[in-house]
VOGU-3710 file (C-alpha; in Angstrom, 3 decimals, decimal comma):
1> xxxxxxxxxx> -0,136/0,046/0,050  3,018/2,529/0,806  4,372/1,690/-2,576  1,033/2,461/-4,260  0,705/5,873/-2,331  4,197/6,889/-3,047  3,721/6,054/-6,790  0,597/8,367/-6,851  2,362/10,911/-5,182  5,424/10,774/-7,652
11> xxxxxxxxxx> 3,009/11,261/-10,454  1,990/14,576/-9,146  3,082/18,016/-11,041  6,418/19,326/-9,506  5,943/22,378/-7,854  8,659/24,994/-7,428  8,178/26,039/-3,544  7,393/23,323/-1,061  3,594/23,766/-0,302  1,653/22,831/2,879
21> xxxxxxxxxx> 0,621/19,323/2,431  -2,826/18,346/4,089  -3,712/14,778/5,108  -5,725/13,122/2,606  -9,096/11,922/3,689  -9,834/8,117/3,580  -12,503/8,922/1,358  -10,379/10,690/-1,127  -7,519/8,180/-1,005  -9,562/4,903/-1,555
31> xxxxxxxxxx> -10,677/6,187/-5,164  -7,455/7,208/-6,131  -6,032/3,886/-5,054  -8,666/1,980/-6,936  -8,278/4,188/-10,022  -4,489/3,337/-9,775  -4,953/-0,521/-9,571  -7,418/-0,604/-12,275  -5,098/1,181/-14,521  -2,164/-0,821/-13,441
41> xxxxxxxxxx> -3,555/-4,484/-12,937  -0,443/-6,163/-12,779  0,739/-4,254/-9,607  -1,459/-6,628/-7,836  0,633/-9,831/-9,290  3,656/-8,303/-8,375  2,649/-7,510/-4,744  1,357/-11,285/-4,519  4,496/-12,698/-5,897  6,622/-10,652/-3,467
51> xxxxxxxxxx> 4,252/-11,906/-0,646  4,738/-15,495/-1,775  8,328/-15,183/-2,044  8,684/-13,670/1,432  6,289/-16,206/3,047  8,259/-18,934/1,371  11,493/-17,610/2,597  10,232/-17,470/6,166  8,942/-20,990/5,994  12,382/-22,372/4,567
61> xxxxxxxxxx> 14,046/-20,629/7,409  11,770/-21,836/10,079  12,369/-25,501/8,620  16,069/-25,273/8,527  16,051/-24,090/12,034  13,816/-26,869/12,935  15,925/-29,443/11,230  18,964/-28,267/13,213  17,333/-28,933/16,462  15,268/-32,024/15,593
71> xxxxxxxxxx> 18,420/-33,868/13,919  19,019/-35,993/16,865  15,520/-37,023/17,189  15,457/-37,722/13,477  18,796/-39,547/12,865  20,127/-40,761/16,293  17,161/-41,557/18,386  16,535/-44,906/20,121  13,246/-44,665/19,015  13,741/-45,274/15,370
81> xxxxxxxxxx> 13,837/-48,547/13,777  17,193/-49,255/12,045  17,127/-51,338/8,964  20,114/-52,182/6,586  23,643/-50,987/7,567  23,692/-49,389/11,015  26,850/-47,803/9,865  25,857/-46,722/6,484  27,547/-43,474/5,229  23,937/-42,359/4,147
91> xxxxxxxxxx> 20,732/-42,457/6,152  17,339/-42,366/4,740  14,300/-41,813/7,232  10,857/-42,749/6,337  7,812/-41,803/8,446  4,958/-43,744/7,464  1,534/-45,149/8,665  0,504/-48,717/7,964  -2,794/-47,768/6,553  -1,162/-45,310/3,782
101> xxxxxxxxxx> -1,659/-46,502/0,371  1,245/-44,479/-0,997  3,367/-46,050/1,958  2,273/-49,557/0,470  3,228/-48,444/-3,002  6,661/-47,108/-1,653  7,485/-50,649/0,203  9,171/-52,314/-3,029  11,256/-49,406/-3,365  12,448/-49,453/0,198
111> xxxxxxxxxx> 13,058/-53,293/-0,321  14,949/-52,781/-3,389  17,252/-50,239/-1,682  17,796/-52,387/1,215  18,616/-55,459/-1,127  21,099/-53,236/-3,442  22,620/-50,751/-1,258  24,686/-52,431/1,500  26,109/-49,203/2,711  22,558/-47,445/3,336
121> xxxxxxxxxx> 20,967/-47,182/6,850  17,429/-46,746/6,869  15,405/-45,575/9,899  11,665/-46,246/10,009  9,446/-44,093/12,241  5,999/-44,760/13,119  3,767/-41,841/12,173  0,154/-43,060/12,383  -2,121/-40,352/11,615  -4,842/-41,767/9,512
131> xxxxxxxxxx> -7,164/-43,849/12,017  -7,102/-45,314/15,484  -6,421/-48,561/13,947  -3,146/-47,080/12,463  -2,219/-45,911/16,168  -2,938/-49,451/17,659  -1,009/-51,027/15,020  2,068/-48,562/15,601  1,916/-49,389/19,480  2,224/-53,146/18,680
141> xxxxxxxxxx> 5,082/-52,487/16,104  6,996/-50,319/18,681  7,346/-53,311/20,651  8,125/-55,700/18,082  10,918/-53,472/16,911  12,255/-53,979/20,659  11,991/-57,670/20,289  14,254/-60,123/19,001  12,592/-60,914/15,808  12,770/-59,907/12,301
151> xxxxxxxxxx> 11,003/-56,648/12,315  11,153/-56,320/8,629  9,141/-59,434/8,117  6,505/-58,004/10,461  6,716/-54,699/8,441  6,208/-56,467/5,204  3,352/-58,555/6,665  1,205/-55,503/7,485  1,980/-53,906/4,236  0,955/-56,733/2,250
161> xxxxxxxxxx> -2,123/-57,717/4,248  -5,551/-57,009/2,827  -7,985/-54,559/4,593  -7,512/-52,244/7,394  -4,419/-52,444/9,431  -5,489/-52,314/13,031  -4,503/-53,841/16,388  -5,728/-57,357/15,454  -3,791/-57,385/12,165  -0,630/-56,207/14,166
171> xxxxxxxxxx> -1,091/-58,856/16,714  -1,517/-61,387/14,165  1,651/-60,526/12,444  3,547/-60,426/15,817  2,178/-63,630/16,700  3,457/-65,203/13,617  6,922/-64,280/14,540  6,511/-65,893/18,080  5,715/-63,158/20,038  2,894/-63,279/23,161
181> xxxxxxxxxx> -0,109/-61,235/21,964  -1,427/-60,808/25,612  2,139/-59,467/26,402  2,053/-56,975/23,499  -1,283/-55,731/24,159  -0,584/-54,837/27,782  2,451/-53,073/26,487  0,772/-50,777/24,101  0,534/-47,621/26,531  4,037/-48,317/28,267
191> xxxxxxxxxx> 6,242/-45,187/28,470  8,641/-46,611/26,049  5,935/-46,709/23,201  4,390/-43,273/24,190  8,005/-41,671/23,699  8,165/-43,470/20,045  5,091/-41,897/18,876  5,363/-38,837/20,803  8,776/-38,368/19,151  7,367/-38,885/15,545
201> xxxxxxxxxx> 4,559/-36,271/16,072  7,138/-33,789/17,445  9,435/-33,956/14,472  6,249/-33,803/12,113  4,999/-30,459/13,822  8,540/-28,863/13,858  8,943/-29,833/10,139  5,181/-29,046/8,840  4,988/-32,664/8,028  1,319/-33,652/7,419
211> xxxxxxxxxx> 1,362/-36,763/5,241  2,946/-40,181/4,723  5,068/-41,149/3,342  7,537/-38,556/4,091  11,367/-39,287/3,355  14,165/-37,304/4,832  17,570/-37,453/3,358  20,366/-35,172/4,554  18,421/-31,806/5,210  15,696/-32,657/2,382
221> xxxxxxxxxx> 12,258/-33,323/3,476  10,606/-35,481/0,705  6,840/-35,798/0,710  5,266/-38,846/-1,107  6,220/-42,043/-3,003  8,643/-40,487/-5,336  9,919/-43,886/-6,851  13,035/-45,931/-6,593  15,212/-43,993/-9,029  14,494/-40,663/-7,332
231> xxxxxxxxxx> 15,572/-41,866/-4,058  18,793/-43,565/-5,357  19,654/-40,342/-7,169  19,572/-38,425/-3,750  21,373/-40,964/-2,052  24,088/-40,683/-4,839  24,321/-37,121/-4,480  24,735/-37,269/-0,956  27,593/-39,517/-1,438  29,133/-37,191/-4,119
241> xxxxxxxxxx> 28,360/-33,730/-2,556  26,815/-34,099/0,957  23,606/-32,901/-0,286  20,524/-34,594/-2,192  20,795/-31,950/-5,113  24,459/-31,255/-6,185  25,332/-28,266/-8,209  28,099/-27,817/-10,861  30,694/-26,451/-8,183  30,174/-29,407/-6,188
251> xxx> 31,594/-31,640/-9,082  34,957/-32,764/-9,018  37,168/-31,538/-11,796
//
């Protein structure tokens, strides 16, 4: 608004001597602004673009600050479920919900990465947001992760099962691995399980993550099932230049 008023004033005829200036009444100023905007409609596009750019910059800065604060919880916490090489040179984090169709779609990509990249560390973080069944399944899964069984087999069983994934489905998959369903049901609301879920919600809140799957590689937050090749490219870039996107200045030679 100040820019528009300044432009209107600048368009007024020059005077030799300074003249007393009376304050413009709002009833006078409003039609002037309206006339100016009607004659220069693209100014609104410029204002909108400038506002969008400013808000985007603010969000980016806030996310970067949150990422710095949350990195230990994302990459180092005991609440994450570690697959692949625990000492891998690149870490891929996935936040998921067992009832998420896109997470199910991304499962073969994750399996392919684990099979082909022996220097990749994968961290799975339960992020149940779609239903109470998702929450119950996550509470069972958190206990399975602590047990001496094949968590990956449990994970695959739930994502390849039919119908809604809930407490019953999770208990069945855990029982198939030899775990006691009564013990698991009694442990669903222990502090250990609560901490695992609360940590995921805290990460999501700080990074403005609202959907699943969400992948995190380095400092990049990647929403959605982006496909195997896109994930592989980001992992390769991390090894090449320490970021998911390499610029020409990052390339050797």
